[in-house]
C-alpha positions as CSV (number, residue, x, y, z in Angstrom):
1,M,96.3,60.6,72.8
2,G,94.6,62.8,75.3
3,R,96.1,66.0,76.7
4,Y,95.0,67.0,80.2
5,A,96.0,69.9,82.5
6,L,95.4,70.9,86.1
7,L,96.2,74.5,87.0
8,V,96.3,75.2,90.8
9,A,96.3,78.9,91.7
10,T,96.3,80.1,95.3
11,G,96.4,83.9,96.0
12,E,94.1,84.3,99.0
13,Y,95.2,82.9,102.4
14,Q,93.5,82.7,105.7
15,D,96.8,83.0,107.6
16,V,97.8,86.6,107.9
17,G,101.4,85.6,107.8
18,L,101.0,84.6,104.1
19,S,100.7,87.6,101.9
20,R,97.9,87.9,99.4
21,L,99.1,87.2,95.8
22,R,97.4,88.8,92.8
23,A,99.5,87.0,90.1
24,P,98.0,83.5,90.4
25,A,94.5,84.5,89.5
26,Q,95.7,86.4,86.4
27,D,98.3,83.8,85.4
28,V,96.0,80.8,85.5
29,E,93.3,82.4,83.3
30,R,95.8,83.4,80.6
31,L,97.6,80.0,80.7
32,A,94.3,78.0,80.7
33,A,93.2,80.0,77.6
34,L,96.4,79.1,75.8
35,L,96.3,75.5,76.6
36,E,92.7,75.1,75.6
37,D,93.3,77.0,72.3
38,P,93.2,74.3,69.5
39,D,95.8,76.4,67.6
40,V,98.2,76.5,70.5
41,G,98.0,73.9,73.3
42,G,95.1,71.8,72.0
43,F,94.5,70.3,75.4
44,T,91.5,68.0,75.7
45,E,90.6,69.2,79.2
46,V,92.0,72.0,81.4
47,R,90.8,72.2,85.0
48,V,91.5,75.4,87.0
49,L,91.5,75.2,90.8
50,R,91.5,78.6,92.6
51,D,92.1,79.3,96.3
52,A,91.3,75.8,97.5
53,D,92.1,74.1,100.7
54,D,94.8,71.5,100.8
55,D,92.5,68.4,100.8
56,E,90.7,69.7,97.7
57,I,94.0,70.2,96.0
58,R,95.2,66.7,96.8
59,R,92.0,65.2,95.5
60,A,92.3,67.2,92.3
61,V,95.9,66.2,91.7
62,E,95.0,62.5,92.3
63,D,92.0,62.7,90.0
64,V,93.8,64.2,87.1
65,L,96.8,61.8,87.4
66,A,95.1,58.5,88.4
67,A,92.7,58.5,85.4
68,R,95.4,58.7,82.7
69,S,96.1,56.1,80.1
70,P,99.6,55.2,78.8
71,D,99.3,57.4,75.7
72,D,98.2,60.6,77.5
73,L,100.1,63.7,78.3
74,V,99.3,65.5,81.5
75,L,100.4,68.9,82.8
76,V,100.2,70.0,86.4
77,Y,100.8,73.7,87.3
78,F,101.2,75.3,90.7
79,S,101.2,79.1,91.4
80,C,101.2,79.9,95.1
81,H,103.5,80.5,98.0
82,G,106.3,77.9,98.4
83,L,107.2,77.1,102.0
84,T,110.3,75.2,103.1
85,T,111.2,73.8,106.5
86,P,114.7,74.0,108.1
87,T,115.3,70.4,106.7
88,R,114.5,71.7,103.1
89,R,111.1,70.0,102.8
90,L,108.9,71.8,100.3
91,Y,105.2,72.5,100.7
92,F,102.7,74.2,98.4
93,A,100.6,76.7,100.4
94,A,96.8,76.2,100.1
95,A,94.1,78.7,101.2
96,N,93.9,77.1,104.7
97,T,97.7,76.7,105.2
98,V,99.1,77.7,108.5
99,R,102.4,79.2,107.7
100,D,104.4,77.9,110.6
101,R,102.8,74.4,110.5
102,P,102.6,73.5,106.8
103,A,102.8,69.7,107.3
104,G,99.2,69.4,108.4
105,S,97.7,72.1,106.1
106,A,99.7,72.4,102.9
107,V,100.4,70.1,100.0
108,P,103.8,68.4,100.4
109,R,106.2,67.9,97.6
110,S,106.3,64.2,98.4
111,F,102.6,63.8,97.6
112,V,102.8,65.5,94.3
113,H,106.0,63.6,93.3
114,E,104.6,60.2,94.2
115,Q,101.4,60.9,92.3
116,L,103.4,61.9,89.2
117,E,105.6,58.8,89.5
118,D,102.6,56.5,89.8
119,C,100.8,58.2,86.9
120,R,100.6,55.9,83.8
121,A,100.6,58.8,81.3
122,A,103.5,58.7,78.9
123,G,104.2,62.4,79.2
124,R,104.1,64.1,82.6
125,I,104.9,67.8,83.0
126,L,105.1,69.7,86.3
127,V,105.4,73.5,86.2
128,L,106.1,75.2,89.6
129,D,105.9,79.0,89.9
130,C,106.5,79.5,93.6
131,C,109.3,80.5,95.9
132,F,112.0,77.9,96.5
133,S,110.5,75.6,93.8
134,G,113.8,74.2,92.9
135,A,113.7,72.2,96.2
136,F,111.1,69.9,94.6
137,V,113.7,68.3,92.4
138,E,116.5,67.6,94.9
139,G,117.7,64.2,94.0
140,F,116.6,64.4,90.4
141,K,119.1,64.4,87.5
142,A,119.4,67.5,85.3
143,G,117.4,67.5,82.1
144,D,119.3,66.1,79.1
145,A,119.6,67.6,75.6
146,P,116.3,67.4,73.7
147,V,115.3,64.4,71.6
148,L,112.8,65.9,69.2
149,D,111.0,62.7,68.1
150,A,110.2,61.4,71.6
151,S,107.1,62.2,73.6
152,T,107.5,60.4,76.9
153,G,108.9,61.2,80.3
154,Y,108.5,63.0,83.6
155,V,109.9,66.5,83.6
156,V,109.8,69.4,86.1
157,L,110.1,73.1,85.2
158,T,110.6,75.4,88.2
159,A,110.6,79.2,88.5
160,S,113.7,79.3,90.8
161,N,116.2,77.2,92.5
162,A,115.8,75.8,96.0
163,Y,117.0,79.0,97.7
164,E,115.5,81.8,95.6
165,Y,112.2,83.6,95.5
166,A,109.9,83.6,92.5
167,F,109.2,87.1,91.4
168,E,106.4,88.9,89.8
169,E,107.4,91.0,86.8
170,D,109.6,93.4,88.8
171,T,108.8,92.7,92.4
172,L,108.5,89.9,94.9
173,S,105.1,88.2,94.7
174,L,103.5,90.5,97.4
175,E,100.2,91.7,96.0
176,A,101.6,93.3,92.8
177,P,99.1,93.8,90.0
178,R,101.3,92.2,87.4
179,A,101.8,88.6,86.3
180,S,104.4,86.3,87.7
181,L,107.7,86.8,85.7
182,F,108.2,83.1,85.1
183,T,104.6,82.3,84.0
184,D,104.5,85.6,82.0
185,V,107.6,84.5,80.0
186,L,106.1,81.0,79.5
187,I,102.9,82.5,78.2
188,E,104.8,84.9,76.0
189,G,106.8,82.1,74.4
190,L,103.7,79.9,73.8
191,A,101.5,82.7,72.5
192,S,104.0,84.2,70.1
193,G,105.7,81.0,69.1
194,S,109.0,82.6,70.2
195,A,109.8,79.4,72.2
196,D,110.0,77.3,69.0
197,L,113.7,77.6,68.9
198,D,114.3,75.1,66.1
199,G,111.5,76.3,63.9
200,D,109.8,72.9,63.5
201,G,106.4,74.4,64.3
202,W,106.2,72.9,67.8
203,V,107.2,74.1,71.3
204,D,108.6,71.2,73.3
205,V,109.5,71.4,77.0
206,N,113.2,71.7,76.3
207,E,112.7,74.7,74.0
208,L,110.1,76.2,76.4
209,F,112.6,76.0,79.3
210,S,115.5,77.3,77.3
211,Y,113.4,80.3,76.2
212,A,112.0,80.9,79.7
213,S,115.4,80.6,81.3
214,R,117.0,83.0,78.9
215,E,114.2,85.6,79.3
216,V,113.9,85.4,83.0
217,R,117.7,85.6,83.6
218,R,117.8,88.6,81.2
219,R,115.2,90.5,83.2
220,R,116.1,89.1,86.6
221,P,119.7,87.9,87.1
222,D,118.9,86.8,90.6
223,Q,116.2,84.3,89.6
224,T,117.3,81.0,88.2
225,P,114.7,78.7,86.6
226,Q,115.5,75.0,86.7
227,F,114.7,72.0,84.4
228,F,114.9,68.4,85.7
229,A,113.9,65.1,84.1
230,Q,113.1,61.7,85.5
231,S,112.8,58.7,83.2
232,S,112.8,61.1,80.2
233,G,112.7,59.7,76.7
234,G,113.1,63.2,75.2
235,A,111.2,66.4,74.5
236,L,107.5,66.6,75.3
237,R,105.6,68.8,72.9
238,V,103.6,71.4,74.8
239,A,102.1,73.5,72.1
240,R,102.0,74.5,68.4
241,A,104.1,77.5,67.3
242,G,102.8,80.3,65.2
243,G,100.6,82.1,67.7
244,V,99.9,85.9,67.9
245,P,103.0,88.2,68.0
246,V,104.0,89.9,71.2
247,V,105.7,93.3,71.8
248,V,109.4,92.9,72.1
249,R,110.6,94.6,75.2
250,R,113.7,96.7,75.5
251,S,116.5,95.4,77.8
252,A,115.8,96.3,81.4
253,S,118.3,98.8,83.0
254,Y,117.7,98.0,86.7
255,T,120.2,96.1,88.8
256,S,119.7,93.1,91.2
257,G,120.6,95.5,94.1
258,Q,117.7,97.8,93.2
259,L,115.3,94.8,93.0
260,L,116.5,93.6,96.4
261,V,115.8,97.0,97.9
262,A,112.4,97.2,96.2
263,R,111.4,93.8,97.5
264,G,112.3,94.6,101.1
265,F,110.7,98.0,100.9
266,R,107.4,96.6,99.6
267,S,107.3,93.9,102.3
268,A,107.6,96.6,105.1
269,A,105.5,99.2,103.3
270,E,102.3,97.2,103.0
271,P,101.5,96.9,106.7
272,V,102.4,100.5,107.2
273,C,100.1,101.7,104.4
274,R,97.2,99.7,105.9
275,T,97.1,102.2,108.8
276,L,96.3,105.2,106.5
277,G,93.0,107.0,107.0
278,P,90.4,107.5,109.7
279,L,89.5,103.8,109.3
280,G,93.0,102.6,108.9
281,R,93.7,99.0,110.0
282,R,96.1,97.7,112.6
283,A,99.0,95.4,111.8
284,V,100.0,92.3,113.6
285,V,103.8,92.0,113.8
286,F,105.9,89.6,115.7
287,V,108.1,90.9,118.5
288,D,110.4,88.4,120.2
289,G,108.2,85.6,118.7
290,R,105.0,87.0,120.0
291,P,102.3,88.6,117.9
292,V,101.7,92.3,118.8
293,E,98.9,94.5,117.4
294,L,100.1,98.0,116.3
295,G,98.4,100.9,114.6
296,D,101.2,103.4,114.5
297,A,103.4,103.6,111.4
298,A,106.6,104.2,113.3
299,A,106.0,101.4,115.7
300,I,105.1,98.9,112.9
301,A,108.2,99.8,110.9
302,A,110.4,99.5,114.0
303,A,109.0,96.1,115.0
304,F,108.9,94.7,111.5
305,H,111.5,92.0,110.8
306,P,111.3,90.3,107.4
307,D,111.5,86.5,107.3
308,D,114.2,86.7,104.7
309,P,117.3,88.6,105.8
310,R,117.8,89.8,102.2
311,D,114.7,92.0,102.7
312,S,116.2,93.8,105.7
313,L,117.8,96.5,103.6
314,G,114.6,97.6,101.9
315,A,112.7,97.4,105.2
316,S,115.3,99.8,106.7
317,Y,114.4,102.4,104.0
318,V,110.9,102.4,105.4
319,R,112.0,102.9,109.0
320,E,114.4,105.7,108.0
321,L,111.8,107.4,105.8
322,I,109.2,107.5,108.6
323,T,111.8,108.8,111.1
324,A,112.8,111.6,108.8
325,V,109.2,112.7,108.1
326,H,108.3,112.6,111.8
327,R,111.4,114.5,112.8
328,E,110.5,117.2,110.2
329,C,106.8,117.7,110.9
330,G,105.6,115.1,113.4
331,D,103.1,113.4,111.1
332,G,102.9,111.9,107.6
333,G,105.1,108.8,108.0
334,A,102.6,106.3,106.4
335,T,101.7,108.8,103.7
336,A,105.4,109.2,102.8
337,V,105.8,105.4,102.6
338,A,102.8,105.2,100.3
339,V,104.2,107.8,98.0
340,A,107.7,106.3,98.0
341,Q,106.3,102.8,97.3
342,G,104.3,104.2,94.4
343,A,107.4,106.0,93.0
344,V,109.6,102.9,93.3
345,T,107.1,100.7,91.6
346,R,106.8,103.2,88.7
347,L,110.5,103.7,88.4
348,I,111.1,99.9,88.2
349,E,108.5,99.8,85.4
350,A,110.4,102.6,83.6
351,M,113.7,100.8,84.0
352,R,112.2,97.6,82.8
353,E,111.4,99.5,79.6
354,G,115.0,100.4,79.3
355,H,115.2,104.0,80.7
356,N,118.5,104.9,82.3
357,P,118.3,105.4,86.1
358,V,120.3,108.6,86.1
359,R,118.0,110.2,83.5
360,L,115.0,109.1,85.5
361,L,116.7,110.7,88.6
362,R,116.8,114.1,86.9
363,G,113.1,114.0,86.1
364,L,112.2,112.8,89.6
365,R,114.2,115.6,91.2
366,E,112.6,118.3,89.0
367,A,109.2,116.9,89.7
368,A,109.8,117.1,93.4
369,E,110.8,120.7,93.2
370,R,107.8,121.6,91.2
371,A,105.5,119.7,93.5
372,D,106.8,121.7,96.5
373,R,106.0,124.9,94.7
374,L,102.5,123.7,93.8
375,I,101.8,122.8,97.4
376,G,102.9,126.2,98.5
377,T,100.6,128.0,96.0
378,S,97.6,125.6,96.7
379,S,97.6,125.8,100.5
380,Q,95.1,127.8,102.5
381,P,95.9,129.6,105.9
382,L,95.2,127.6,109.0
383,V,92.3,129.0,111.0
384,M,92.0,128.5,114.8
385,A,88.8,126.5,114.5
386,D,90.7,123.8,112.5
387,L,93.4,123.3,115.2
388,P,91.6,120.3,116.9
389,R,91.0,118.6,113.5
390,V,94.6,119.0,112.4
391,A,95.9,117.7,115.7
392,G,93.3,114.9,115.9
393,T,94.1,113.7,112.4
394,A,97.8,113.6,113.2
395,A,97.3,111.7,116.5
396,C,94.4,109.6,115.3
397,D,92.6,110.5,118.5
398,E,89.9,113.2,119.0
399,V,90.7,113.6,122.7
400,I,94.3,114.4,122.0
401,G,93.2,116.7,119.2
402,A,91.0,118.7,121.5
403,L,93.7,119.0,124.2
404,V,96.4,120.1,121.7
405,G,93.9,122.5,120.1
406,D,93.3,124.1,123.5
407,V,97.0,124.3,124.3
408,V,98.0,125.8,121.0
409,T,95.1,128.3,121.2
410,M,96.6,129.4,124.5
411,A,100.3,129.4,123.5
412,G,99.8,130.6,119.9
413,R,100.1,128.6,116.7
414,R,103.8,129.0,116.8
415,G,104.2,129.1,120.6
416,A,106.4,127.2,122.9
417,V,104.8,123.8,123.6
418,L,106.7,120.9,125.1
419,V,105.5,117.3,125.5
420,E,106.9,115.3,128.4
421,E,106.3,111.8,129.7
422,S,104.3,111.5,132.9
423,N,104.1,108.7,135.5
424,R,100.4,109.3,135.9
425,A,97.6,108.1,133.8
426,G,95.9,110.6,131.5
427,M,97.1,113.9,130.2
428,S,97.5,117.3,131.8
429,Y,99.3,120.5,131.1
430,E,100.7,123.5,133.0
431,T,101.2,127.1,131.8
432,A,104.6,128.8,131.9
433,R,106.4,131.6,130.3
434,G,108.1,130.4,127.3
435,L,109.4,131.2,123.8
436,R,110.0,129.2,120.6
437,F,112.2,130.9,118.1
438,T,114.0,130.2,114.9
439,G,117.6,129.4,115.4
440,G,119.2,126.2,116.7
441,Y,122.3,124.9,118.3
442,A,125.6,126.2,116.8
443,T,126.9,122.7,116.2
444,A,125.6,119.1,116.4
445,Q,128.2,118.4,119.0
446,F,125.8,120.0,121.5
447,V,123.2,117.2,121.0
448,T,122.3,115.3,124.1
449,D,119.6,113.0,122.5
450,P,121.2,111.5,119.3
451,A,118.0,109.6,118.4
452,R,116.0,112.8,118.2
453,R,118.9,115.1,117.3
454,E,118.0,117.4,120.2
455,A,120.0,119.3,122.8
456,V,118.0,119.1,126.1
457,L,118.8,121.1,129.3
458,V,116.8,121.0,132.5
459,D,116.9,123.7,135.2
460,A,119.6,125.5,133.3
461,A,121.2,128.9,133.7
462,V,120.8,131.2,130.7
463,A,123.3,133.8,129.4
464,L,122.0,136.3,126.9
465,F,124.3,138.2,124.6
466,T,123.6,140.8,121.9
467,G,125.7,140.7,118.8
468,R,128.7,138.5,118.4
469,L,129.7,136.4,121.4
470,P,132.8,138.2,122.8
471,E,136.0,136.2,123.7
472,R,135.9,137.7,127.2
473,A,132.6,135.9,127.8
474,L,134.7,132.7,128.3
475,V,135.7,134.0,131.7
476,L,132.1,134.4,132.7
477,L,131.1,131.0,131.4
478,K,133.8,129.4,133.4
479,R,132.3,130.9,136.6
480,R,128.9,129.2,136.1
481,E,127.2,127.4,139.0
482,P,127.0,123.5,138.8
483,H,124.1,123.7,136.4
484,D,123.7,123.3,132.7
485,L,124.1,126.5,130.8
486,L,122.3,127.9,127.7
487,V,124.1,130.6,125.8
488,V,122.1,132.7,123.4
489,C,123.9,135.0,121.0
490,E,123.6,136.3,117.4
491,E,126.8,134.6,116.2
492,L,130.2,133.4,117.3
493,S,133.5,132.5,115.8
494,D,134.7,129.0,115.1
495,A,137.6,129.4,117.5
496,L,135.3,130.6,120.3
497,L,132.9,127.7,119.6
498,A,135.8,125.3,120.0
499,E,136.6,126.9,123.4
500,V,133.0,126.6,124.6
501,L,132.9,122.9,123.6
502,H,136.0,122.3,125.6
503,L,134.3,123.9,128.7
504,S,131.3,121.6,128.4
505,E,131.3,118.5,130.7
506,P,129.0,115.5,130.9
507,T,127.6,116.7,134.2
508,R,127.6,120.4,133.3
509,R,126.7,120.9,129.7
510,I,126.9,124.1,127.7
511,V,124.7,124.6,124.7
512,V,125.1,127.6,122.4
513,V,122.2,128.6,120.2
514,T,122.0,131.5,117.7
515,A,119.0,133.9,117.4
516,E,118.0,137.2,115.9
517,P,118.3,140.3,118.1
518,E,114.5,140.6,118.4
519,M,114.4,137.0,119.8
520,V,117.1,137.8,122.4
521,R,115.0,140.8,123.6
522,R,111.8,138.7,123.8
523,L,113.6,135.9,125.6
524,H,114.9,138.2,128.3
525,P,111.6,138.6,130.3
526,V,111.1,134.9,130.0
527,V,114.4,133.8,131.7
528,G,115.5,137.0,133.5
529,G,119.1,138.0,134.1
530,L,120.9,140.5,132.0
531,V,121.3,141.0,128.3
532,L,125.1,141.4,127.9
533,D,127.3,142.9,125.3
534,A,131.1,142.9,125.0
535,D,131.6,145.6,127.7
536,L,129.1,144.2,130.2
537,A,130.5,140.7,129.8
538,A,133.9,141.7,131.2
539,A,132.4,143.0,134.5
540,A,129.5,140.6,134.9
541,D,129.3,137.7,137.3
542,I,126.9,134.7,137.7
543,S,124.1,137.0,138.9
544,A,123.8,138.1,135.2
545,F,122.5,134.6,134.3
546,G,118.8,134.0,133.9
547,S,117.2,130.6,134.4
548,A,115.0,128.2,132.4
549,A,113.0,125.2,133.6
550,K,113.7,123.4,130.3
551,V,115.4,124.0,127.0
552,V,115.0,121.9,123.8
553,A,117.2,123.0,120.9
554,T,117.3,121.4,117.4
555,D,119.3,122.4,114.3
556,R,116.5,124.7,113.3
557,D,114.7,126.1,116.3
558,T,114.8,126.4,120.1
559,I,112.1,126.2,122.8
560,V,112.8,127.8,126.2
561,I,110.4,127.3,129.1
562,G,110.9,129.7,132.0
563,A,109.3,130.2,135.3
564,R,105.6,129.2,135.9
565,T,102.9,131.8,135.4
566,G,103.0,134.3,138.2
567,E,106.7,133.7,138.8
568,A,108.0,135.3,135.6
569,F,110.6,137.9,135.5
570,G,109.1,141.4,135.0
571,S,105.4,142.2,135.0
572,V,102.9,139.8,133.3
573,A,101.8,142.6,131.0
574,S,105.3,142.9,129.7
575,I,105.6,139.3,128.8
576,P,103.5,138.3,125.7
577,D,105.1,134.9,125.3
578,T,103.4,131.9,126.9
579,G,104.7,128.3,127.0
580,V,102.9,125.1,127.9
581,R,104.2,121.8,129.1
582,I,102.0,118.9,128.3
583,R,102.4,115.7,130.3
584,A,101.1,112.4,128.9
585,G,101.5,108.8,129.6
586,A,104.2,106.8,127.8
587,A,101.6,105.3,125.4
588,D,100.4,108.8,124.4
589,V,103.6,110.8,124.3
590,G,104.4,110.0,120.7
591,R,100.9,110.8,119.4
592,V,100.7,114.1,121.3
593,E,104.1,115.1,119.9
594,R,103.0,114.3,116.4
595,A,99.8,116.4,116.9
596,V,101.8,119.4,118.2
597,R,104.3,119.2,115.3
598,A,101.5,118.9,112.8
599,V,99.8,122.0,114.1
600,R,103.1,123.9,113.9
601,S,103.7,122.7,110.4
602,A,100.2,123.8,109.4
603,A,100.6,127.2,111.1
604,Y,103.7,127.9,108.9
605,D,102.6,126.4,105.6
606,G,98.8,126.3,105.7
607,V,96.5,123.4,104.9
608,L,95.3,121.2,102.0
609,P,92.2,119.1,101.4
610,G,92.6,115.9,103.5
611,G,92.3,112.2,102.9
612,G,95.1,112.4,100.4
613,A,92.9,114.5,98.1
614,G,95.3,117.5,98.2
615,L,98.3,115.4,97.2
616,A,96.4,113.6,94.5
617,E,95.3,116.9,93.0
618,I,98.9,118.1,93.0
619,G,99.9,114.9,91.3
620,E,97.4,115.3,88.5
621,R,98.5,118.9,87.9
622,L,102.2,117.8,88.0
623,A,101.6,115.0,85.5
624,R,100.3,117.6,83.0
625,M,103.5,119.5,83.2
626,A,105.9,116.7,82.2
627,G,108.2,117.5,79.4
628,G,111.6,116.6,78.0
629,D,113.0,113.3,76.7
630,A,111.3,110.0,77.4
631,A,113.3,109.1,80.5
632,H,112.9,112.5,82.0
633,V,109.2,112.3,81.5
634,A,109.1,108.8,83.0
635,G,110.9,110.0,86.1
636,W,108.7,113.0,86.4
637,R,105.5,111.0,86.1
638,A,106.7,108.3,88.5
639,L,106.5,110.9,91.3
640,A,103.4,112.6,89.9
641,G,101.5,109.2,89.8
642,A,102.8,108.2,93.2
643,L,101.2,111.3,94.8
644,G,97.8,109.6,94.3
645,E,98.7,106.5,96.3
646,P,97.8,107.9,99.8
647,S,94.2,108.6,98.7
648,R,94.0,105.2,97.1
649,W,95.1,103.5,100.3
650,I,92.8,105.6,102.4
651,A,89.8,104.8,100.2
652,E,90.7,101.1,100.2
653,N,91.1,101.0,104.0
654,S,87.8,102.8,104.4
655,A,86.0,100.6,101.9
656,V,84.7,103.6,99.9
657,P,85.5,105.1,96.5
658,A,88.2,107.8,96.7
659,G,85.7,110.5,95.6
660,E,83.4,109.7,98.6
661,L,86.0,110.4,101.4
662,D,85.0,112.9,104.1
663,P,85.3,116.3,102.5
664,S,85.9,118.0,105.9
665,L,89.3,116.3,106.3
666,I,92.2,118.6,106.1
667,D,96.0,118.0,106.0
668,S,98.9,120.2,106.8
669,A,100.6,121.6,103.7
670,G,103.9,121.6,105.6
671,T,103.4,117.8,106.2
672,A,102.6,117.4,102.5
673,R,105.8,119.2,101.6
674,A,107.9,117.1,104.0
675,V,106.2,113.9,102.6
676,V,107.0,114.7,99.0
677,A,110.6,115.7,99.8
678,A,111.3,112.6,101.9
679,A,109.6,110.2,99.5
680,A,111.6,111.7,96.6
681,R,114.9,111.3,98.5
682,T,114.1,107.7,99.2
683,A,113.3,107.1,95.5
684,E,116.5,108.9,94.5
685,R,118.4,106.7,97.0
686,F,116.8,103.6,95.4
687,L,117.8,104.8,91.9
688,L,121.4,105.2,92.9
689,V,121.8,101.6,94.2
690,A,124.2,99.7,92.0
């Protein structure tokens, strides 16, 4: 009796819509070695077919099955993407498969089934490790109880049912470095002999499936292996038992919800991370059914829509993470995604080993706090000569970097700079008197742009008050002209705030911001009018109001742009504060804004070595500080190791070793702090999913 096997592994695909898989290449080597081992599988011949086109796979399947005699046993194994049509037809993806047109470029289920039915071998085993593999056996009868003395039949073992994905050890099969969960369990059962459930020294297909089903379901409750038999005379012996022992793993502590989030996060994170670095790639995403080429992390995340709606939740984590980082510092969205993805992957590994998510959470939080302090002590002050580089890196455009460098040099590193959309092509700017100061709106109810969480006023009157806003100021505020009104004061009571909110109307808004006394004094020559106190407010009229061309207030700071240069209130010599309004086309506004915010962040917090090197160094130092119980250390090291992910992606995208990246690159330390904080929050959110 001869024993023959064909192992088909496809991980590289020409169609960009089919993700690269790393598991097949690893799985097939390990499985082939076991089947060829005379002490385990004892197969006469094992053929491995890697990354082949569909016609080559068809010929190989036909060759291995057509040449069999009635006393042979044959095993066919597929590890690849499984594709299903709306009518539930299953196809096995080949290297040349077109994702949306599998009928002409993939291997259909019907072909494989017919070849196995026509094969004369007494024993025929088909093992399918691909998504939706259970669709192969629709119409089959379920496998019967084992008959240990028989050695004939046609049986099918699938990694999942007709509607489930097949996972790698803890993630969907999307370029993870680990083996497929289903195949890994099969190999474990064969290599160790653990699948010999009756202790007779042989592992038959029934025992192998029972072992695999139990182990897969224990580690992944949302993956359901299937066993089906057609014309089965009983159990087919696959291998001898008594192989090498394997390490017994502790029970995993993750939940199906966490794995669902991780899967969706990974699917959206990969195209975003491909944009990292000076030679970052561009992603092709489908918008309204049309392919669109995008190079901006925020745009990619916004346009990305997973094929499986179950991945939508994890993908939303990516969008929210990028938005949070860009709102904080203007840049670093893709870097934050890389760090968060690295942390999530390591946390899943820790939970797979049995560590409690809550204890991991404590270690993660403490590591994030320590990383923030390390960034602060490692940063260097930003020098004016580095402004164009910081801005250019954030915008991925040297021209924008040069423009922002000139503007910030003029306005000051912490000056008032606004970016506005222009109807004209190109970029321009105009100088005005302006001030940017710490202190934002008194309540979020003043927000006029919910998406950006900003209160924006145009051609607004300005009322300046020293000290606490007096109640008698309400009379003055009611007299305002039909314009928006900015009120600047040091503080105000909750009751008075409620009264001011009541005065605000959709067509005549009032926004109250709080500022230190020094900022009120500096703002006066920019906007004009009078600086009022409780006594002056009682007798003042609308002539006491100043004016501003534009006001943008957030919950943290406020930018006020006054009259143009030469039209400012007071003498030019008495007005040290300069503002600039940059006007750019719609396609460039986002990049210019990121460049401005990155420069501001670097001005406050300093700079680090660029290309991810600064974060990677922080991660290495952080890893050496880990301490406490095993779970605490695992959570700590999950974040520490993840800080090296941006440099790895940048090096991979640039096709150079990480140590050979351009040493002149610099990153904002403020951006690095925002990245670590936001990525840690995302990882915490993931850990708390039930």
